[in-house]
N, C-alpha and C positions, 0 to 999 in steps of 0.2 A: 740360799746364800749366794751372793754375787761372786762371779769369778774374777772380776776386775773392779778397781776403784779409782775414781778421778783424783789425780794429784794436782792438776792445775788446768787452766783454760787459756788458750792462745788463739787469736784470730777467729774467735767464735767456735773453736773446736775443743772438745773435751779430750784431754790427754789422760789416759787411764793406765794403771799399772796392774798387770795380771798377777794373781796370787802365786802362781807357779814360779814367777821370776824371783820373788822374795825368798821362797823356799830353796830354790837352786842356788841363788846367790849366797845365802848363808852357808850352804853345804860346801860350795867352792871356796869361800872365804875361810871356813874352818880347816879344810884339808891343806890349803896352801899356807895358812899360818902355821900348821903343824910342820909342813915341809921346811918353812923358813926357820922354825925353832930347831929342827933336827940338824941343821947345818952348823949350829953352834953348840957349845956345852957350857955348863956352869950357870951362875945366876943371871947372866946376860941373855940367855937363850930365849926367855919369855919375851923380853923387850925386842929382841931381834925378830921373833915371829910376829909380834904385833906390828912392827914396822913393815915387814913383808906383806902382811895383810892389808895395811893401809895403801900400799902401792897397788895392790889388786883393786882396791876401791877406786883409786884414781883411774886405772885402766878401764874399769866398768863405766865410770862417769863419762870418760872420753868416748867409749864405744857407743853408749846409748844416746849421748849428745849428737853424735854423727848419724845414728839411725833415726833419731827424731827429726833432724834437719832433712834427711832424705825423704821421710814420710810427709813432712810439712811442705816440701817442694811439690810433691804429687798433689797434696790437698789444695794448695793455693792456686795452682793451675786449674784444678777441677772447679774451685769456687769461681774463678774468673770466667769459666765457661758455664756458669749458672747450674753447677752440680752441687748438691748438698753433701757436706762431709760432717756427720755428727760427732765422730770421735776417732781417735788414734789409740790403739792398745799396744803397750810395750810388753813384749813377751820374752822369754829366755832366748828365742831364736831370731829376735828382731822386732820390728814394728809392723803393725797392720793398720792401714788407714781404711776406714769403712767408706769406700767410694763406689757408688753405683754408676759407672761410666756407661752412657748410652751407646748403642751400636752405631757409632759414628767414627769411622776410621781416623779422620783428622783429629778429633778430640782425644780419642784413645791414644793415638801416637804421641801427641803433645803431652798428655798427662803421664804416660808411661816413661818417656825418654828423659823427662826433666829430673827424675830421681837420680839416676847414674850421672847425669850431666852436672848436677849440683855437687856430687862427690869429686868429680874431676876439676871443677872450678876451685874447690878448696885446695886440691893438689897444686894447681897452677898458682895459687896465692902463696902457699907455704913453701913450696920447693925453691923458688928463687931466693927466699930469705935464708934458707939453709945453705944454699950455694954461695951466697955472698958473705954470710957471717961465720959459718962453720963448715967450710968445704972438706975438712979432714974427716967429717962424719960420713961423707958419701963415698969414701974409699971402700972397696968391696968387703974386706975383713971387718971393718967397723960397722958397715951397714948391716951385715949378717948378725953381728954381735948385739947391736942395739935394737933391732927390729924384731927378731925372732923370739918366740916365747921363752925359750930356755934361759935367755940372758936379759930379757927386757925389764925385769923388775929390779935390777941391780942399782941403777941410779935414775929411776923413772922420774924423779922430781926435777932433774936438770932440764932447762928450757930446750936445748937442741934435741934431746932425746924425746921429749914430749912432742916437738914438732915432727920428728921422724915417725913417731907412732901415729900421729894424726894423718900424715901423708900415707903411711902404710895401710891404715884402716880404711881410709877413703878409697885408695886404689883397690883394695880387696873387695869392699862393699860395692863399689861402682862396677867393677869388672864381673863379679859374681852375679850381680843382678842383670847383666847384659847377656848371660847365657840364654840362648833362645829356647827356653823351656818354661812352662807354667809351674809354679805361680810367679816366677821371677819376671821382672819388667821386660826382659828380652823376649819372653814368650808372647807378651802382649804387643810389643813392638813388631814382632814377626807377623802376628795375625793382622794387625792394623795395616801394615804395608801390603799384605796379600789382599786384604779386603778392599783396597783401592781399585782392584781389578776383578776380584772374585766375589762370590756370594759369602756373606758373613759366616754362615754355618759351615760352608765348605772350607773357608779359611781357618776356622777353629779346628775342624777335623785334621787338616794338614799340620797345623801348629802343634796339636796334641800328639799326633803320630811322631813328629820330630822330637817332642819332649820325651816320649817313651823310649825312643832310640838312645837319646842322651842319658836317660836314667839307667838303661841297661849297661851302657858303656861305663858309667860311674860305678855301678854295682861291681863289675868285674875289675875295676881299678882299685877296689877296697884293699886287697892284699898289699898294694904298693903305697897307698895314700892314707890308710887308717880306717878303722871301723866306722868313723863318722860318715864316710862316703856311702855306706850301706843305708843309713838312716836318711840321708839326703836323697838318695835314689828312690827309696820307698815313698818319701814325701812328695817327690816330683810325680811319681806314677799316680798317687792318690789325687793330688791337686789337679793334674791334667784330666783325669777321668771325671772329677767333679765339675770342672769348668765346662767340659763338653756336655754333660747332662744338663747343667743350668741353661746353657745357650739353646739346646734343643727344646727344653721345656718352655723357655721363653717364647720361642717361635711357634710352638704348638698353641700356647695361650693367645698369641697375637691373632691367630686365625679362628679362634673360637669366640662366638658372641654370647653374651649373657642369656639371650633368648634361647640358645641351644641347650643350656644346662639348667635354666630356671624351672622350678616346679610350677606347672601351669594349672593343674587341677588340685585345689586344696580343699580338704574335707573338714568341716567344722562340727563340733559337738557342743551340746549345752553343758555349761559348767556344773549343773546340778545332777547330771547323769551319773549313775553308779559305775564303778569299774567293771562289774560283771556284765552290765548292759552294754558298756562300751566294747568289751571283748566280743560279745555276741554280734555287735554291729559290724566289726571289722573282720569277723571270721568268714 
């Protein structure tokens, strides 16, 4: 059974939805709908909960539209540099573009930095609109009320609040991805910058060590920021370790010729020989 299925194709890239996303999305939608229903009583509670759930759907559509844009930015720059991008997989924790970036610091830097840059471009476009049309929404109490999750679902269908949510999500995604730790874009940007002067493997080792330090700091921040920080820190530790293994293996394979590993002495047997005779032959 496949773990992800194609939902559409854009710029020659298959965009796939991971099965875990559907499962987790339905669970979140169910519990938040219950939460919305519990805030009211009587016959109207069911409709209130459904309305609350629909607002969550809108938020998820905005979130994954932004994530998809982020991954497409990576992919289009990669394609421009003659790198194949077969697919993008949307998962519960974001998007994954299957890009095999060569060990070229210039290409890796451009491909990595364009994702967060695309998020900041969206902020630059939307923020002046809010400032000009709805300046009252940028006052600190209102900004906290309309952006943070505890209150964001109240009037999510109003245009200024959708604009604020788009701004907030792009700022969050762009800034989070610039953290200099693998597998975020910031880790790849850090490595590519160092690789302009250092060996690629050495640059990867340093970038992974920095990732591990950041992961440890995040782990100890969990009591103050929430349990999600523990999962993020573990994810960074695993991803950094895997990145280092892949780069080292790739360099080992580069130095090995097929002639070094090919079987040069091949023994043949007649197809009519019995198994017992064959076993005697190789004994």
